[in-house]
Structures are given as structure tokens and as C-alpha cells.
N, C-alpha and C positions, 0 to 999 in steps of 0.2 A: 765467718762468712766463706762463701763458696763462688762468688762469682768472678770470672774471668777479668783482668783489670783492666783490660781494652771495653769493655761494657761497662764500667763504674760511673763513667763522664757520661753516658746517657740515661742515666739513673731520673727519672723525675720526684718530685716530691712524695706522691703515693710510694712509687716503689722504696724511695730509701725509708719510708716507714715501716713497708712491710716487710725489707729486709732486716731492720734493726727492731723488730717484732720477734721475727725468726730467730734471733742470734741466741737468746737463753735456752732454747731446744737442744742446742748443742751442747750446752753442762747445764743442766736443770738444777743439780744439787748446789753448786757454786753460787749460780744466780740467786737462789733462794736465800743462803747465808746470807749474800752481800744484803740482798733486799731487806733481810731480817734484822742484821745488824747494824748497816747504814743510813740504808734509802728509809726505813720505817722512822728510826729516830729523829731524822731530817726533816722528814714530811709532818711528823707528829706535831715537834716543837714549831715548824711555821704555822701551824693551826692553834695550837694549843696553849700559845705563849700569851696569848690575848684574852683566855682564861683569867689568868693570874695578874693583867694590867689594867683590865678594864673595873676590878674592886678597885684598887688601888686609886685609878684616875677619876672615877666616881665618887670616891669620899673626899678627894682633893677639892673637887669641882663643887659637890653641892651642902658640903659642912666649913664650920670657920672654928677647928677646934685650936685650943692652945697651941703656940710655937714650937714647943717643944714635939707635941705629937704631928706637928707638921712636916718638921726636919726631917721626923722620924721615916713618915709616909713618904718623903720624897727619896730619902736614901735607899729606904725598901725597893722603890720603882728602879732609881737609877742602878743599885746593884742589880736588879734583878735583869732590865734590861742589858747590862752589860754582860753577865754569864749568859745572857740567851744570844748576842751575837757572837761572843767565842764558841760556844758550840754551834750556833749555826755556819759559822765561818770552817769550824774544825771539821765538824760531817760533811759540809759541803766538799770539800778539797778530799777529804779521806773516800768520799763514793765515788767522787769522778775518778781519783787514783783507781780504785778499784776496779772500777768500768772499764776503764779506756786499757789497763793493763790486760785485764780479762781479756778482752774483745781482739786485743794485740798477737794475745797467746794461740786464741782460737786461728788466728787467720795465720798465724807463723805454723801452725799444727804445733805448737807448743802444750805438751800436757799440762792439763787446766783442775785447778781445787781449789779449795777454800784457803788451805793454809799455806801455798804456794802464794797467792794474790795478799795476804795478809804478810807475808815475810817480806815482800816489796814495797808494801807501802810506803813504811820511814822512808827507804831513799827517793821513792816519786813525792812524796808531802814535800820533800826539801825542795825539788824544783818547780813544783806547783807553787808552794809559798811564795816563792821569788815574783814570780810570775804574776800572782795576784796581788804583789805590793805595787809592782807597776802599773797593773791595771787600777788601782786603787788610785793613785795619783793621778792617772787620766781623769778618773769618775770624780776627784777633787777637784779640778779643773773645769770641767763637765756642770758640775752644782754651783762654782760658783759663777759661771757664767748664765747659768739658769736662774739661778738668784739674784742676778741683776736685770735683767729681763722681769723678775718677778716686780721687782724696785718699781722697774719703769713703768709696768703695767698699773701700779698703785699711783703712779703721778698722773697717769694719762687719764683716770677715772678719777681724782682729784681737781684736775685742771681741766676735764672734759675737752680733751684734745682726740678728736675723732681720729685722725691720723696716727696719731702717738698710739693711741688704743688698738686700732686693728693691727700697727705693727709689731705690736709688743705680743698681741696672741698669736699674730703668723708665727713670731719667732720661737714663743715657746712652744706652741705647735710642733713647728718641724724638731725643735729640740730633743722634746719627749718622744713623739712618734717616731723618727729616723735617727737622730742621733743616739740617742737614749739605746734603741733597738740594737742599732749596729754597734756600739761599743759591749754591748753583751753576747753578739755574735761572735765579734775578735774575742773577747773574753774566753768562750767556749772553745772556740778551736785553737786561740791559743795554748790552750791548759793542755788539750790533745797535742800538740807539738811538742810541749812542754815535755810531756811522757814518752813520745816515740822517736824524737829527735835531739842531735846533741846539742840543744840548744835552748834555753829558756829566759825568763824575764823581758827584755827590752827586745832582745832577739827572738823571741817567740812571738812578740805582739806584731815585730816586723815581718815574718815569715807568713805569721796568719794573715796581716793585710795583703800580702802577698797571693796569698791562696785565695781568697774572697774573692779577688779579681775576677770578673765573669759569672760567678756565682753569688754575688751579693743580693738579686734579687730572690733567690732559694734560704738564703740566709734571713735575710728580712721575715719570708714569710714563716718558716718554720721557728725562728724566736718570736715573731708576734704574737704567734698562735699558742706557741707554750705560754707566755706572759699573759695572751687573754684569759686559757682554761685557769691558769692559778687565779689570775683575779677574780675570775667568777665563783670558784672552789673558795676564796678566801670571803666573797660576799655573802655565798649563802652560808656560810659557816659563822659569819659575826652577825647577819642578822637573825638564824633560826637560834644557835648554840649558845651565843655568847648575850646578843641582845634579845633572846624571843623570850625570857623565863615568865613574863605574864602571858604570853599567847599559846606557847606550847609547853608540854607536860614535860617532866623527869625524861619519861622514856624514849618519846619523841625526839628529844634533844640528844640521849646517848646513841640513838640509832643514827638519828642524821648525820652527827660528830661522826661516829665509827665510820660510815658509810664513804663521808668526804673523807676524811684521814686515806680511808685505802683507794679513793679515786685519785687522791694527789700521789701516794706513793705510786702508782701505775704509772701516772703523768712524768712523775721526777725519774723513773726507772727508761720508761722510753724515751723522755729526751736526753738521758746520758749516753744512750746506746746511739741516739741518733745523730749527737755531736762525734761520735767515734767514726760512725757510717759517713758522716758530712765529710771527716778529714779523706777518707781515702778517694771519694767522690771527687772533691778540689785537686787530690795528688794526682787523679787520673785526667782530670781536664785541662792540666797545665802539661799532661804527657812527661810527669814525673815518677818514673817509677819506681816501685818499693821492691829492695833486694830483699826476699823472706830469709833468708838465711842471714844476712845482717841485723836484720832487725830480731830475729831469733836470739841471735849473740848479744845484741843491747839489751834485749829483756831479761838474759840471762843474769848479764850484770847487775841488776837489781838485787838480783838474789845471791850474787856473791858466786856466782857459776862461772861468769869469764868477764872482764873489765875490757870491753872493746877498744880499739884505739880510733880515732876519728875517721880516719880513712878507711877503715872497715862499714864506717856504719852511713855514709854519706847516702841517703834514700832519693836522690833527686838527680833530674837530668838522664835518667837512666833511658835507653829505649823497653818501650813496652812490647 
């Protein structure tokens, strides 16, 4: 990033996207390797896991094998889903750690290389993991409330209560469209805070909440567009590659599948870059300057170069 801090707060959404896309040009080899080793496996797993679960689900739904075989199929399905979630969780945090650290290093003019990024990941990962646990707790509460209103919706349909039906649908729509998107934005920004500031976990979520004030609409649009694009990619992949065996040939499915994986890789990479840039935009909007020297030392602490004191890495309430 090479924008004057005072100009960051005036960036529009197209400007944020443009700035994010330009960042890899500053260290193309590093971002190429990060994409190849972290973002690509993540994107591939997101789409390809349905290729393995679909046959198992189809077999369980359409056939009535003996109980032993049924238990075997369910065991395979649950084991695969468990391993998939672990893989998804791990590579999501690893990709976030790598991108945020690399972008911040470029911002502070710190030497950037793939090896230095990989060396920093273990320490960064620990902080992101704690933040993720707090976000997971928030998501559990959200899902409980969402489930409660789904039950209410079912009751409203059974009792044919029009008022209750409209109320339940409205709340479910608000929860899914607004609350889910907001929590996602909160998580993404808290992840950046966890890497770049001396806070993580609940404190990072609180700081993220404060930074989002005044930029909530921007965050909503960016996250909603990202989720919508991922949803479209997943839908097309499912229709053509997973369920399109009777309509499309093997060659077409392979080509479409490879293309969609490539598109998702780009979308995920840009999304990770955007969340880093958006952090600086929010900091600038709240007139919280970033001391590049202090941030440089803070990043060096992940590499064992220097363990900074908290007083040396406070990056807010500074005059721009």
C-alpha cells in the first residue's frame, strides 16, 4: 500500500477493490506462492468436498442396505465432514495470517518474502485461533436464535397463523441477511486486528465493533457481494459438476470445475486483500493513525526479531 493515510478514509468501495488488486504487484512471487500453497487448497476444498459427500448421501437416500453397511456409510460421511471442517478451518486461518502479515509488511516497507511469511504464521495463527473461538461462540448464539425462529415458522405454518408467519419470515430474513453478514464482517476485521494490534480474542472483536462504526454500510456491501459471488460459484459447481453427470460430459465437467476453482481462488485472494485494506480505511476514518515504525517492530516480533512492549505498539489516537 502506498496511499497517504489521510486519503484512506475517502476511499470508495471501487477504490478499495482497486487498491486491493494492486497490492500483489508489489511482491508477485510472494503472493503467487501464498496463493498456490494456501488459497488454492482452501478454494479447491470448498468446492470439491461435495464430490465426495454427494455419492455417500445418494447411497444413503436411495438404497436400503443392511444395518452394518448403513453404519459404515454414515461413519465415512461424518468422518469426511469432520476432516473437511478441520481442513477448512486451518487453511482459512493460515491464508488470513499470511495475507494480513504480508500486506502489513508491505505497508511498513518491511522486506517481504514467502519464507518470512511462513515463519510468522505459527505465532499469528495462535492469536487468530483465539479470536475464532470467540466468533464461534457468537455464531452458536446466532444459530440458536435462528433455529428458534425456524421452529416458530413451522408452528405458524401448521397453525395457519398469518401474523405469526409474517413475523417469523421477517425475523429470519433480517437474521440471515443482516446479522449473519454483520457477524462475518466483524470476524474478518477482528482477524486483521488480531494480527496487527496487541489484542486478540474478545478484545479484538470489541475493537472491530468500534472500527466498523461509520463504515458498516461499506462492510455490509463488501461481505454481501463476496458471499453472493461464492454462493453463485458453489451453485453452478453443484449443478454442472456434482449433479450434471447426465446432462454434461466428463470433459465439460472437468473444464467447468477447473474454471470455477480458479475463479474462487481469485475471489478468496481478493477478499483477503480487501479485509486488510478495509482495516486501514476504518482506522483512518476514526482518525487513528498507524505508527509504521511501531507496526514494523510488532511484525518483527512474530519472526523473533523483536518483542515489542505494548506501549511501543499502540497504533491509535495518533495525529495523522
